MITI-721994 format. One line per field, with one value per residue: residue number from 1; residue in one letter; y, x, z of N, C-alpha, C in turn. Coordinates in steps of 0.02 Angstrom, whole numbers, padded with zeros to 5 digits. Layout:
N
n	[NUM, ...] $
res	[A, ...] $
n.Y	[Y, ...] $
n.X	[X, ...] $
n.Z	[Z, ...] $
ca.Y	[Y, ...] $
ca.X	[X, ...] $
ca.Z	[Z, ...] $
c.Y	[Y, ...] $
c.X	[X, ...] $
c.Z	[Z, ...] $
//
This chain:
237
n	[1, 2, 3, 4, 5, 6, 7, 8, 9, 10, 11, 12, 13, 14, 15, 16, 17, 18, 19, 20, 21, 22, 23, 24, 25, 26, 27, 28, 29, 30, 31, 32, 33, 34, 35, 36, 37, 38, 39, 40, 41, 42, 43, 44, 45, 46, 47, 48, 49, 50, 51, 52, 53, 54, 55, 56, 57, 58, 59, 60, 61, 62, 63, 64, 65, 66, 67, 68, 69, 70, 71, 72, 73, 74, 75, 76, 77, 78, 79, 80, 81, 82, 83, 84, 85, 86, 87, 88, 89, 90, 91, 92, 93, 94, 95, 96, 97, 98, 99, 100, 101, 102, 103, 104, 105, 106, 107, 108, 109, 110, 111, 112, 113, 114, 115, 116, 117, 118, 119, 120, 121, 122, 123, 124, 125, 126, 127, 128, 129, 130, 131, 132, 133, 134, 135, 136, 137, 138, 139, 140, 141, 142, 143, 144, 145, 146, 147, 148, 149, 150, 151, 152, 153, 154, 155, 156, 157, 158, 159, 160, 161, 162, 163, 164, 165, 166, 167, 168, 169, 170, 171, 172, 173, 174, 175, 176, 177, 178, 179, 180, 181, 182, 183, 184, 185, 186, 187, 188, 189, 190, 191, 192, 193, 194, 195, 196, 197, 198, 199, 200, 201, 202, 203, 204, 205, 206, 207, 208, 209, 210, 211, 212, 213, 214, 215, 216, 217, 218, 219, 220, 221, 222, 223, 224, 225, 226, 227, 228, 229, 230, 231, 232, 233, 234, 235, 236, 237] $
res	[M, N, R, E, Q, D, Q, S, S, S, R, S, V, S, V, V, I, P, T, W, N, E, S, N, A, I, T, K, C, L, T, S, T, A, A, L, H, P, L, E, I, I, V, S, D, G, G, S, S, D, N, T, V, Q, Q, V, R, Q, F, A, D, R, Q, R, E, R, V, I, V, L, D, S, P, T, G, R, G, Q, Q, L, A, H, G, A, A, T, A, N, G, D, F, L, L, F, L, H, A, D, C, L, L, H, E, H, A, I, D, Q, M, R, A, A, N, W, P, C, W, G, G, F, H, Q, R, I, N, D, R, R, W, R, F, R, M, L, E, A, G, N, A, L, R, A, K, T, L, G, R, V, F, G, D, Q, A, I, F, V, R, R, D, W, Y, E, D, V, G, G, F, A, N, V, P, L, M, E, D, V, M, L, S, A, Q, L, R, Q, R, S, R, P, R, L, L, P, G, P, V, V, V, D, P, R, R, W, L, R, R, G, V, I, A, Q, T, C, L, N, W, Q, I, Q, V, A, F, A, R, G, V, S, P, E, K, L, R, K, R, Y, D, Q, N] $
n.Y	[-00288, -00419, -00569, -00580, -00448, -00385, -00441, -00394, -00258, -00242, -00283, -00276, -00167, -00172, -00066, -00066, 00004, 00021, 00083, 00181, 00292, 00403, 00529, 00651, 00629, 00541, 00580, 00655, 00555, 00463, 00542, 00561, 00429, 00388, 00464, 00390, 00292, 00151, -00022, -00039, 00034, -00013, 00013, -00034, -00033, -00019, -00001, 00139, 00284, 00412, 00518, 00447, 00337, 00392, 00495, 00420, 00355, 00465, 00513, 00404, 00415, 00526, 00491, 00405, 00297, 00134, 00116, 00034, 00000, -00081, -00162, -00207, -00316, -00236, -00193, -00188, -00292, -00386, -00303, -00272, -00400, -00433, -00339, -00376, -00502, -00471, -00410, -00391, -00370, -00402, -00364, -00313, -00169, -00099, 00028, 00152, 00258, 00385, 00416, 00467, 00426, 00434, 00513, 00428, 00303, 00178, 00155, 00140, 00021, -00069, -00061, -00119, -00248, -00398, -00564, -00482, -00400, -00269, -00099, 00081, 00221, 00343, 00503, 00600, 00714, 00842, 00974, 00972, 00921, 00805, 00719, 00683, 00602, 00498, 00448, 00400, 00302, 00214, 00170, 00106, 00002, -00074, -00114, -00182, -00270, -00323, -00290, -00223, -00090, -00046, 00090, 00116, 00081, -00061, -00172, -00311, -00457, -00535, -00675, -00717, -00659, -00732, -00860, -00859, -00847, -00724, -00574, -00587, -00620, -00512, -00381, -00296, -00281, -00346, -00311, -00336, -00474, -00519, -00473, -00557, -00681, -00659, -00627, -00747, -00784, -00683, -00543, -00382, -00249, -00077, 00053, 00212, 00304, 00454, 00390, 00494, 00533, 00565, 00659, 00640, 00545, 00549, 00681, 00684, 00598, 00632, 00635, 00561, 00483, 00410, 00339, 00262, 00185, 00113, 00032, -00038, -00115, -00194, -00268, -00335, -00411, -00495, -00570, -00646, -00593, -00572, -00507, -00452, -00412, -00321, -00225, -00170, -00113, -00019, 00067, 00117, 00200] $
n.X	[00588, 00534, 00430, 00356, 00357, 00290, 00163, 00128, 00110, -00017, -00101, -00224, -00253, -00296, -00335, -00319, -00382, -00370, -00474, -00506, -00590, -00546, -00580, -00518, -00426, -00465, -00536, -00443, -00347, -00420, -00444, -00315, -00288, -00390, -00356, -00262, -00329, -00360, -00417, -00510, -00556, -00546, -00615, -00591, -00673, -00654, -00757, -00781, -00818, -00835, -00868, -00809, -00849, -00962, -00904, -00829, -00930, -00996, -00894, -00883, -01004, -00982, -00883, -00822, -00742, -00729, -00779, -00777, -00854, -00822, -00883, -00790, -00715, -00635, -00464, -00311, -00248, -00352, -00439, -00366, -00350, -00484, -00519, -00432, -00481, -00594, -00551, -00526, -00421, -00266, -00149, -00115, -00124, -00085, -00138, -00114, -00231, -00185, -00093, -00030, -00033, 00092, 00075, 00119, 00126, 00060, 00097, 00234, 00235, 00188, 00290, 00396, 00521, 00453, 00422, 00378, 00375, 00341, 00369, 00360, 00472, 00470, 00395, 00391, 00276, 00338, 00452, 00569, 00739, 00754, 00654, 00694, 00798, 00728, 00657, 00763, 00814, 00705, 00696, 00819, 00802, 00703, 00773, 00887, 00848, 00736, 00609, 00458, 00356, 00185, 00159, 00236, 00166, 00127, 00143, 00092, 00087, -00068, -00083, 00034, 00015, -00097, -00044, 00049, -00033, -00084, -00128, -00106, -00222, -00208, -00180, -00073, 00087, 00060, 00108, 00245, 00243, 00186, 00285, 00391, 00346, 00334, 00464, 00529, 00509, 00560, 00673, 00615, 00557, 00593, 00510, 00521, 00415, 00367, 00277, 00173, 00177, 00081, 00140, 00087, 00091, 00223, 00232, 00143, 00195, 00327, 00478, 00595, 00548, 00443, 00512, 00600, 00506, 00450, 00561, 00582, 00467, 00481, 00595, 00547, 00446, 00522, 00578, 00475, 00361, 00187, 00078, -00039, -00005, 00092, 00017, -00055, 00050, 00095, -00015, -00020, 00088] $
n.Z	[-01308, -01205, -01210, -01091, -01042, -01147, -01137, -01009, -01029, -01075, -00978, -00845, -00701, -00533, -00401, -00229, -00083, 00086, 00216, 00362, 00449, 00365, 00317, 00294, 00197, 00094, -00025, -00099, -00119, -00197, -00310, -00366, -00395, -00483, -00594, -00658, -00722, -00684, -00694, -00593, -00437, -00275, -00124, 00036, 00176, 00352, 00447, 00467, 00565, 00530, 00387, 00283, 00199, 00138, 00064, -00027, -00100, -00154, -00235, -00323, -00390, -00467, -00556, -00702, -00690, -00620, -00460, -00310, -00156, -00007, 00138, 00273, 00397, 00536, 00530, 00452, 00379, 00357, 00286, 00170, 00117, 00094, -00002, -00107, -00138, -00205, -00318, -00495, -00579, -00671, -00612, -00445, -00345, -00197, -00096, 00027, 00111, 00140, 00046, -00115, -00284, -00412, -00573, -00673, -00619, -00641, -00773, -00753, -00681, -00780, -00871, -00808, -00781, -00797, -00731, -00578, -00416, -00297, -00246, -00232, -00242, -00112, -00077, 00051, 00111, 00155, 00172, 00246, 00284, 00360, 00321, 00195, 00228, 00291, 00180, 00101, 00187, 00195, 00063, 00051, 00144, 00077, -00037, 00010, 00114, 00059, 00099, 00085, 00129, 00169, 00145, 00037, -00070, -00117, -00254, -00355, -00456, -00483, -00483, -00420, -00295, -00249, -00251, -00145, -00038, -00002, 00094, 00269, 00402, 00506, 00630, 00613, 00533, 00415, 00290, 00301, 00318, 00197, 00109, 00148, 00102, -00037, -00067, -00075, -00202, -00287, -00284, -00229, -00337, -00341, -00396, -00487, -00459, -00385, -00240, -00151, 00018, 00161, 00298, 00425, 00533, 00577, 00612, 00717, 00817, 00816, 00723, 00758, 00866, 00804, 00704, 00783, 00853, 00747, 00710, 00830, 00836, 00722, 00757, 00870, 00812, 00730, 00829, 00871, 00932, 00937, 00805, 00859, 00991, 00957, 00890, 00995, 01067, 00975, 00966, 01095, 01108] $
ca.Y	[-00307, -00490, -00588, -00565, -00376, -00367, -00460, -00353, -00191, -00239, -00311, -00228, -00154, -00156, -00030, -00081, 00055, 00010, 00146, 00184, 00362, 00439, 00582, 00707, 00610, 00492, 00608, 00671, 00491, 00436, 00584, 00545, 00361, 00385, 00496, 00339, 00249, 00079, -00059, -00027, 00057, -00048, 00041, -00083, 00007, -00059, 00024, 00210, 00319, 00479, 00513, 00418, 00297, 00437, 00529, 00372, 00345, 00527, 00513, 00354, 00441, 00579, 00466, 00349, 00239, 00087, 00123, -00014, 00009, -00143, -00163, -00259, -00316, -00189, -00222, -00177, -00355, -00412, -00258, -00281, -00466, -00430, -00302, -00415, -00557, -00444, -00379, -00426, -00352, -00448, -00339, -00281, -00114, -00085, 00098, 00181, 00315, 00449, 00418, 00488, 00395, 00476, 00507, 00375, 00244, 00116, 00146, 00114, -00050, -00107, -00060, -00154, -00315, -00447, -00557, -00450, -00367, -00218, -00038, 00143, 00271, 00387, 00574, 00621, 00781, 00892, 00996, 00970, 00872, 00742, 00676, 00655, 00547, 00444, 00419, 00362, 00243, 00167, 00141, 00061, -00058, -00115, -00142, -00227, -00321, -00351, -00280, -00166, -00071, -00027, 00160, 00119, 00059, -00128, -00199, -00381, -00493, -00565, -00747, -00724, -00642, -00788, -00920, -00856, -00844, -00656, -00541, -00624, -00589, -00486, -00309, -00259, -00319, -00383, -00296, -00372, -00545, -00530, -00465, -00617, -00734, -00643, -00626, -00815, -00790, -00637, -00481, -00331, -00191, -00012, 00094, 00282, 00340, 00431, 00393, 00549, 00508, 00615, 00653, 00650, 00504, 00574, 00745, 00672, 00568, 00656, 00595, 00512, 00436, 00365, 00294, 00214, 00140, 00067, -00017, -00080, -00162, -00242, -00313, -00377, -00459, -00545, -00613, -00690, -00560, -00578, -00444, -00425, -00376, -00264, -00174, -00135, -00073, 00037, 00114, 00146, 00248] $
ca.X	[00539, 00522, 00359, 00324, 00346, 00239, 00098, 00113, 00091, -00088, -00139, -00263, -00230, -00345, -00306, -00355, -00368, -00403, -00490, -00538, -00593, -00499, -00618, -00475, -00378, -00487, -00555, -00381, -00318, -00461, -00435, -00251, -00290, -00434, -00323, -00221, -00377, -00353, -00477, -00557, -00531, -00583, -00606, -00611, -00680, -00655, -00805, -00771, -00872, -00842, -00902, -00765, -00887, -01005, -00861, -00812, -00989, -01006, -00842, -00901, -01060, -00958, -00831, -00836, -00703, -00765, -00760, -00814, -00847, -00834, -00884, -00743, -00696, -00582, -00397, -00287, -00236, -00416, -00467, -00329, -00368, -00553, -00518, -00398, -00524, -00646, -00519, -00528, -00363, -00209, -00102, -00144, -00086, -00114, -00123, -00141, -00274, -00149, -00041, -00051, 00007, 00119, 00034, 00144, 00139, 00038, 00141, 00298, 00224, 00181, 00354, 00446, 00540, 00411, 00378, 00408, 00332, 00380, 00337, 00384, 00507, 00424, 00408, 00352, 00253, 00366, 00514, 00628, 00790, 00747, 00610, 00733, 00835, 00680, 00644, 00821, 00818, 00652, 00715, 00875, 00774, 00669, 00821, 00936, 00814, 00680, 00550, 00421, 00303, 00123, 00160, 00273, 00118, 00147, 00111, 00109, 00044, -00120, -00072, 00084, -00017, -00139, -00002, 00082, -00084, -00110, -00117, -00127, -00275, -00173, -00192, -00011, 00141, 00035, 00151, 00308, 00230, 00178, 00351, 00430, 00322, 00350, 00537, 00551, 00503, 00607, 00685, 00567, 00577, 00572, 00500, 00535, 00359, 00360, 00212, 00176, 00153, 00064, 00187, 00049, 00110, 00287, 00219, 00106, 00238, 00396, 00514, 00639, 00507, 00407, 00561, 00623, 00451, 00446, 00614, 00570, 00414, 00509, 00639, 00505, 00412, 00572, 00591, 00418, 00304, 00129, 00052, -00090, 00029, 00127, -00033, -00069, 00109, 00096, -00069, -00007, 00143] $
ca.Z	[-01257, -01207, -01213, -01026, -01040, -01196, -01108, -00951, -01050, -01091, -00923, -00806, -00633, -00482, -00344, -00167, -00033, 00150, 00249, 00428, 00469, 00322, 00283, 00276, 00146, 00045, -00090, -00135, -00139, -00252, -00368, -00396, -00420, -00542, -00650, -00691, -00757, -00673, -00708, -00539, -00372, -00223, -00057, 00086, 00237, 00413, 00496, 00482, 00599, 00500, 00323, 00232, 00150, 00099, 00016, -00080, -00141, -00192, -00287, -00372, -00429, -00513, -00599, -00746, -00667, -00577, -00390, -00270, -00084, 00029, 00211, 00293, 00468, 00551, 00531, 00384, 00344, 00334, 00236, 00108, 00090, 00070, -00065, -00158, -00157, -00249, -00376, -00560, -00619, -00676, -00562, -00386, -00318, -00131, -00082, 00088, 00096, 00149, -00005, -00182, -00336, -00466, -00633, -00716, -00577, -00674, -00831, -00728, -00666, -00842, -00907, -00768, -00804, -00764, -00672, -00520, -00368, -00263, -00224, -00263, -00201, -00077, -00066, 00109, 00094, 00201, 00140, 00289, 00265, 00397, 00284, 00141, 00259, 00298, 00114, 00081, 00229, 00177, -00001, 00065, 00175, 00027, -00085, 00042, 00153, 00021, 00141, 00059, 00174, 00136, 00123, -00025, -00121, -00141, -00314, -00366, -00502, -00442, -00474, -00369, -00231, -00229, -00239, -00079, 00014, 00008, 00158, 00328, 00442, 00566, 00638, 00600, 00502, 00357, 00234, 00312, 00308, 00126, 00079, 00161, 00058, -00107, -00074, -00092, -00275, -00318, -00248, -00251, -00378, -00315, -00455, -00472, -00429, -00316, -00206, -00103, 00082, 00211, 00355, 00486, 00591, 00602, 00645, 00779, 00867, 00809, 00674, 00791, 00905, 00759, 00673, 00834, 00866, 00690, 00713, 00888, 00819, 00675, 00794, 00913, 00769, 00710, 00888, 00882, 00964, 00892, 00778, 00904, 01044, 00927, 00876, 01059, 01083, 00928, 00983, 01161, 01104] $
c.Y	[-00382, -00505, -00570, -00490, -00355, -00384, -00414, -00284, -00185, -00265, -00257, -00224, -00138, -00123, -00042, -00031, 00037, 00076, 00133, 00257, 00404, 00496, 00640, 00692, 00574, 00522, 00626, 00608, 00462, 00476, 00568, 00475, 00356, 00416, 00447, 00288, 00174, 00044, -00044, -00001, 00026, -00018, -00008, -00049, -00037, -00032, 00096, 00241, 00390, 00471, 00488, 00382, 00342, 00474, 00483, 00362, 00407, 00532, 00464, 00378, 00492, 00552, 00410, 00286, 00196, 00092, 00080, -00001, -00056, -00130, -00222, -00260, -00268, -00224, -00221, -00240, -00384, -00368, -00266, -00348, -00467, -00393, -00342, -00473, -00535, -00420, -00423, -00414, -00406, -00429, -00308, -00227, -00092, -00016, 00120, 00244, 00382, 00455, 00436, 00457, 00447, 00463, 00451, 00309, 00180, 00103, 00117, 00039, -00092, -00112, -00098, -00222, -00367, -00517, -00524, -00425, -00312, -00158, 00022, 00183, 00319, 00460, 00595, 00695, 00833, 00910, 00987, 00911, 00805, 00693, 00647, 00596, 00486, 00409, 00375, 00298, 00191, 00132, 00090, -00004, -00103, -00150, -00194, -00285, -00353, -00344, -00216, -00152, -00046, 00045, 00171, 00093, -00007, -00146, -00270, -00410, -00534, -00640, -00760, -00712, -00701, -00849, -00919, -00849, -00776, -00627, -00584, -00585, -00567, -00411, -00266, -00307, -00360, -00371, -00333, -00446, -00561, -00523, -00527, -00674, -00721, -00643, -00695, -00826, -00745, -00579, -00429, -00280, -00128, 00036, 00169, 00319, 00415, 00426, 00446, 00527, 00566, 00605, 00650, 00608, 00525, 00641, 00735, 00645, 00600, 00609, 00541, 00460, 00386, 00315, 00241, 00162, 00089, 00013, -00064, -00134, -00215, -00293, -00361, -00430, -00514, -00593, -00653, -00658, -00558, -00509, -00412, -00385, -00315, -00207, -00134, -00089, -00011, 00089, 00149, 00200, 00312] $
c.X	[00526, 00447, 00323, 00310, 00290, 00169, 00079, 00087, 00016, -00132, -00170, -00238, -00290, -00309, -00349, -00333, -00405, -00416, -00519, -00533, -00541, -00533, -00575, -00429, -00408, -00504, -00494, -00347, -00354, -00450, -00370, -00251, -00333, -00401, -00279, -00263, -00362, -00418, -00531, -00520, -00575, -00566, -00634, -00613, -00690, -00701, -00795, -00831, -00880, -00876, -00858, -00805, -00931, -00964, -00843, -00871, -01005, -00956, -00860, -00958, -01037, -00910, -00855, -00797, -00744, -00738, -00806, -00801, -00866, -00837, -00841, -00734, -00638, -00515, -00369, -00274, -00300, -00445, -00432, -00346, -00437, -00556, -00487, -00441, -00579, -00617, -00522, -00465, -00310, -00155, -00141, -00096, -00121, -00090, -00154, -00180, -00240, -00091, -00071, -00004, 00033, 00078, 00056, 00155, 00119, 00079, 00208, 00291, 00224, 00247, 00409, 00462, 00501, 00437, 00414, 00353, 00373, 00339, 00369, 00427, 00456, 00444, 00363, 00338, 00273, 00435, 00577, 00674, 00782, 00702, 00644, 00774, 00790, 00667, 00702, 00827, 00765, 00667, 00771, 00850, 00741, 00719, 00866, 00902, 00756, 00614, 00515, 00363, 00242, 00124, 00209, 00230, 00139, 00108, 00135, 00062, -00006, -00108, -00017, 00055, -00058, -00098, 00030, 00032, -00110, -00093, -00144, -00180, -00246, -00185, -00131, 00039, 00119, 00079, 00218, 00299, 00222, 00245, 00394, 00410, 00343, 00426, 00565, 00547, 00552, 00619, 00635, 00599, 00552, 00570, 00507, 00478, 00367, 00288, 00220, 00142, 00138, 00110, 00152, 00073, 00178, 00277, 00184, 00152, 00307, 00435, 00556, 00599, 00471, 00454, 00586, 00569, 00444, 00499, 00605, 00518, 00440, 00554, 00598, 00469, 00461, 00588, 00530, 00359, 00247, 00107, 00000, -00058, 00065, 00078, -00049, -00011, 00111, 00044, -00056, 00046, 00121] $
c.Z	[-01262, -01203, -01148, -01020, -01087, -01170, -01051, -00971, -01064, -01034, -00880, -00734, -00589, -00424, -00283, -00113, 00032, 00185, 00319, 00451, 00431, 00284, 00261, 00217, 00086, -00023, -00131, -00160, -00199, -00316, -00404, -00427, -00484, -00603, -00689, -00730, -00747, -00693, -00657, -00479, -00319, -00156, -00006, 00154, 00299, 00467, 00515, 00515, 00574, 00432, 00266, 00178, 00107, 00047, -00043, -00127, -00183, -00249, -00342, -00417, -00481, -00566, -00645, -00725, -00620, -00506, -00349, -00197, -00050, 00104, 00234, 00368, 00479, 00557, 00461, 00345, 00316, 00278, 00168, 00075, 00060, 00003, -00121, -00183, -00206, -00316, -00438, -00602, -00620, -00626, -00505, -00362, -00253, -00109, -00017, 00071, 00104, 00100, -00073, -00233, -00386, -00530, -00680, -00678, -00612, -00736, -00810, -00711, -00730, -00880, -00870, -00798, -00765, -00775, -00614, -00473, -00335, -00241, -00260, -00214, -00172, -00084, -00009, 00102, 00147, 00174, 00182, 00274, 00299, 00360, 00222, 00167, 00268, 00232, 00092, 00122, 00211, 00110, 00009, 00097, 00124, -00019, -00053, 00079, 00115, 00058, 00120, 00106, 00135, 00111, 00064, -00084, -00153, -00204, -00325, -00419, -00462, -00432, -00423, -00300, -00206, -00213, -00170, -00022, 00031, 00076, 00215, 00366, 00509, 00570, 00622, 00570, 00441, 00296, 00240, 00298, 00234, 00090, 00088, 00116, -00014, -00119, -00090, -00167, -00311, -00271, -00272, -00296, -00344, -00374, -00437, -00438, -00439, -00294, -00151, -00038, 00129, 00272, 00423, 00545, 00619, 00637, 00712, 00834, 00870, 00765, 00708, 00829, 00859, 00726, 00721, 00848, 00809, 00694, 00773, 00872, 00770, 00710, 00837, 00871, 00747, 00767, 00908, 00918, 00914, 00865, 00823, 00961, 01017, 00910, 00939, 01077, 01039, 00948, 01050, 01160, 01068] $
//
């Protein structure tokens, strides 16, 4: 083990979770995260109108882990940035509320060859073969294009995150933009995980329709379409 790895094994991890009306998922997400005993869990809420925040506070009251609830402007980029600005950990791990971390996720981060950044292999919570294809395609995208999406649970050393300016204040594509900045420092690592992903958006739109929409938005963004316009397009479909 080199000096960088030895130091990383003792460093702390802050988990940042953006939420907006996630009452059906947040307690399960918090439970899986708390089992890993991070330094802190920061829930950055964008104005939920359901009982998401109440569930988080109730969970915090029952746990010894440090759970922080933040009121943030709506928009995942802003929420993630707000949470990261509050974090005290040496490493940052950004987790979507409909995702569950593997029990060894933080150990995998600490054991990785540092310095690095990246995400985890996914396991979409549906047994059908089409979701195995999605998982393989998403892993291939991260490895070949160096583009890690938020539902792969992005992790990064906090000093690197701060050096590249963190998440942009945008309503969509914040993960793609951060990946582009971090990719200038190194290629991402994709750790075994897996992070378990709720299939709800594919089930709602359909696997083919959702996948096509994702690629259309990525192509449009590469051609210069603003994240604001892309957000409207995403919500209209």
